C-alpha positions in Angstrom: 31.0 -48.1 52.6 27.3 -47.3 52.6 26.0 -47.7 56.2 22.5 -48.4 54.9 23.7 -51.4 53.0 25.2 -52.8 56.3 21.8 -52.5 58.1 19.6 -55.6 57.7 16.5 -55.1 55.6 14.0 -56.0 58.4 15.7 -53.4 60.7 15.5 -50.7 58.1 11.8 -51.5 57.6 11.1 -51.2 61.3 13.0 -47.9 61.5 11.3 -46.4 58.5 7.7 -47.6 59.1 6.1 -46.5 62.4 3.8 -48.8 64.2 0.0 -48.6 64.3 0.1 -46.9 67.7 2.7 -44.3 66.5 0.7 -43.6 63.3 -2.4 -43.1 65.4 -0.7 -40.5 67.7 0.9 -38.8 64.7 -2.5 -38.5 63.0 -4.1 -37.1 66.1 -1.2 -34.6 66.4 -1.7 -33.6 62.7 -5.5 -33.1 63.3 -4.8 -31.0 66.3 -2.4 -28.9 64.3 -5.0 -28.6 61.5 -7.7 -27.4 63.9 -5.3 -25.0 65.6 -4.3 -23.5 62.3 -8.0 -23.0 61.4 -8.7 -21.0 64.6 -5.4 -19.0 64.1 -6.0 -18.1 60.5 -9.8 -18.4 60.1 -10.7 -15.1 61.6 -7.8 -12.9 60.3 -8.0 -10.8 57.2 -8.3 -11.0 54.3 -11.8 -12.4 54.5 -13.1 -14.6 51.6 -16.7 -13.4 51.9 -17.7 -14.3 48.3 -16.3 -17.8 48.6 -17.9 -18.3 51.9 -21.3 -17.4 50.5 -20.8 -19.7 47.5 -19.9 -22.6 49.8 -23.0 -22.0 52.0 -25.1 -22.1 48.9 -23.5 -25.2 47.6 -23.8 -27.1 50.9 -27.4 -26.1 51.4 -28.5 -26.7 47.9 -26.6 -30.0 47.6 -28.4 -31.4 50.6 -31.8 -29.8 50.4 -33.6 -32.4 48.3 -32.5 -35.4 50.3 -33.0 -33.7 53.6 -36.5 -32.6 52.6 -37.5 -36.2 51.6 -35.8 -37.8 54.7 -37.3 -35.3 57.1 -40.8 -35.7 55.7 -40.7 -39.5 55.8 -39.2 -39.4 59.3 -42.1 -37.4 60.5 -44.6 -39.8 59.0 -42.9 -42.9 60.3 -42.2 -41.6 63.8 -45.8 -40.5 64.2 -47.2 -43.8 63.0 -44.8 -45.8 65.2 -45.5 -43.7 68.3 -49.3 -43.7 68.1 -49.8 -47.4 69.3 -47.5 -46.9 72.3 -49.3 -43.8 73.4 -52.7 -45.4 72.7 -51.9 -48.1 75.3 -51.9 -45.4 78.0 -54.7 -43.3 76.5 -52.2 -40.5 75.8 -52.6 -40.0 72.0 -53.4 -36.3 72.6 -49.7 -35.9 73.5 -48.6 -37.1 70.1 -48.0 -33.6 68.6 -45.9 -32.7 71.7 -43.8 -35.9 71.4 -43.2 -35.3 67.7 -42.1 -31.7 68.2 -39.7 -32.6 71.1 -38.2 -35.7 69.4 -37.6 -33.9 66.1 -36.0 -30.8 67.5 -34.0 -32.5 70.3 -32.5 -35.4 68.4 -33.9 -36.5 65.1 -33.5 -33.3 63.1 -29.8 -32.5 64.1 -28.7 -36.1 63.8 -30.4 -36.9 60.5 -29.3 -33.6 58.9 -25.7 -34.1 60.0 -25.5 -37.7 58.8 -26.9 -36.8 55.4 -24.5 -33.8 55.2 -21.6 -36.0 56.2 -22.4 -38.4 53.3 -23.2 -35.7 50.7 -21.1 -32.7 51.7 -18.2 -34.4 53.6 -17.4 -36.8 50.7 -17.7 -33.9 48.2 -15.3 -31.7 50.2 -12.8 -34.6 50.6 -12.9 -35.5 46.9 -12.7 -31.9 45.7 -9.7 -30.9 47.9 -8.1 -34.3 47.3 -8.4 -33.8 43.5 -6.9 -30.3 43.9 -4.0 -31.7 45.9 -3.4 -34.5 43.3 -3.4 -32.1 40.4 -1.1 -29.7 42.4 -3.6 -26.8 42.3 -3.0 -26.2 46.0 0.7 -26.1 45.4 0.1 -23.6 42.6 -1.9 -21.4 44.9 0.9 -21.4 47.5 3.4 -20.4 44.8 1.2 -17.5 43.6 1.2 -16.0 47.1 -2.4 -17.1 47.8 -3.3 -18.7 51.1 -4.9 -22.0 50.0 -5.8 -22.9 53.6 -7.9 -19.7 54.1 -9.5 -19.9 50.7 -10.2 -23.6 50.6 -10.4 -24.8 54.2 -11.6 -21.9 56.3 -14.5 -21.1 53.9 -15.8 -24.7 53.8 -15.6 -25.3 57.5 -17.3 -22.0 58.3 -20.0 -22.7 55.6 -20.7 -26.1 57.1 -20.8 -24.7 60.6 -23.3 -22.0 59.5 -25.5 -24.1 57.1 -26.0 -27.2 59.2 -28.0 -25.4 62.0 -30.2 -23.8 59.3 -30.8 -27.1 57.7 -31.5 -28.7 61.1 -34.5 -26.4 61.8 -35.7 -26.9 58.2 -35.6 -30.6 58.7 -37.6 -30.2 62.0 -40.3 -28.2 60.2 -40.5 -30.6 57.3 -40.7 -33.5 59.7 -43.6 -31.8 61.5 -45.4 -31.4 58.2 -45.0 -35.2 57.6 -46.3 -35.8 61.1 -49.3 -33.5 60.5 -50.1 -35.4 57.4 -50.2 -38.7 59.3 -52.2 -37.2 62.2 -54.8 -35.6 59.9 -55.4 -38.9 58.2 -56.1 -40.8 61.5 -57.3 -38.2 64.0 -59.6 -35.2 64.0 -56.8 -32.6 64.7 -56.5 -29.3 62.8 -53.2 -28.0 61.6 -53.4 -25.0 64.0 -54.0 -27.2 67.0 -51.2 -29.6 66.0 -48.6 -26.9 65.6 -49.8 -25.1 68.7 -49.3 -28.3 70.8 -46.0 -29.1 69.2 -44.5 -25.6 69.7 -45.8 -25.2 73.2 -43.9 -28.3 74.4 -40.6 -27.0 73.0 -38.5 -25.1 75.6 -35.6 -22.7 75.2 -33.3 -25.4 76.3 -34.5 -27.7 73.5 -33.7 -24.9 70.9 -30.3 -24.2 72.5 -29.4 -27.9 72.6 -30.4 -28.4 69.0 -28.5 -25.4 67.8 -25.3 -26.2 69.7 -25.3 -29.8 68.5 -25.9 -28.7 64.9 -23.0 -26.2 65.1 -20.7 -28.9 66.5 -21.8 -31.4 63.9 -21.4 -28.9 61.1 -17.9 -28.0 62.3 -17.0 -31.7 62.5 -18.2 -32.4 58.9 -16.3 -29.4 57.6 -13.0 -30.0 59.4 -12.9 -33.8 58.7 -13.7 -33.4 55.0 -11.1 -30.6 54.6 -8.5 -32.5 56.6 -8.8 -35.7 54.6 -8.9 -33.9 51.2 -6.2 -31.3 52.0 -3.8 -34.0 53.2 -4.7 -36.7 50.7 -2.0 -38.8 49.1 -1.0 -38.6 45.5 -2.9 -40.4 42.8 -6.6 -41.1 42.1 -6.6 -43.7 44.9 -5.8 -41.0 47.4 -8.8 -39.0 46.3 -11.1 -42.0 46.8 -9.6 -42.7 50.2 -10.1 -39.0 51.2 -13.7 -39.0 50.2 -14.4 -42.3 51.9 -12.5 -41.4 55.1 -14.4 -38.1 55.3 -17.7 -39.9 55.4 -16.7 -42.7 57.8 -14.8 -40.6 60.3 -17.3 -37.8 60.1 -20.3 -40.1 60.9 -18.4 -41.8 63.7 -17.5 -38.5 65.4 -21.1 -37.3 65.0 -22.4 -40.3 66.9 -19.8 -39.8 69.6 -20.7 -36.1 69.9 -24.4 -37.0 70.0 -23.8 -39.2 73.0 -21.7 -36.6 74.8 -24.2 -33.8 74.1 -27.2 -35.8 75.3 -25.4 -36.5 78.6 -24.4 -32.9 78.9 -27.8 -31.3 78.3 -29.6 -33.9 80.4 -27.8 -32.3 83.4 -29.9 -29.1 82.9 -33.2 -31.0 82.6 -33.2 -32.5 86.1 
């Protein structure tokens, strides 16, 4: 007699379907395995240099227009909102310094990463999810090609490399927006504005911004690749992969921002 038939349906359901807590631990374990595999295989030959450069170009070009517009508007708005507060204390001369520090320390890395998480993270998740659904990844495995190295490693490294570059670009564009606002309301030359802004920036500010951008870029790449590479079958799985890549990526970026601010504040006191 079939033993499965003797087992009540509700018991079979409980045995086959893990609970929410179990699924959470299983997902965390899978992510750890995914990250470990990246560090194991990512720096071993053969190296996919051409694909890496192509991904760097795609990530940078895909986000450049939106990042430029957002950074420029952020510089204008931040300067306009900060001026009344500084004017209450007669410290409007410190406005260029405040803009430079705020953009480089926090605004540029955070805005760049959030935009990239929405644009790049969703694109990576959808692209790899589509390849999984159409069995292109399985075909690469059969043809003796390492799909993990070609698809995952290159995208994660590209995001890790490109996001810091875009971060400093966002900071510069934001300072141009701030300069436009300052030049309209104050008698400050562009040379004096940039001199005051750059003099207030320390090596620790540059280091903190770079480290945060690298961590954010790695997070965007690894989350997008994990969701797409392990997406379920069907078009619904592709949509879930793209959506999860954005939501989880942004959530982790905010968590990492909080931790990094607390960490680097230890070196400022």
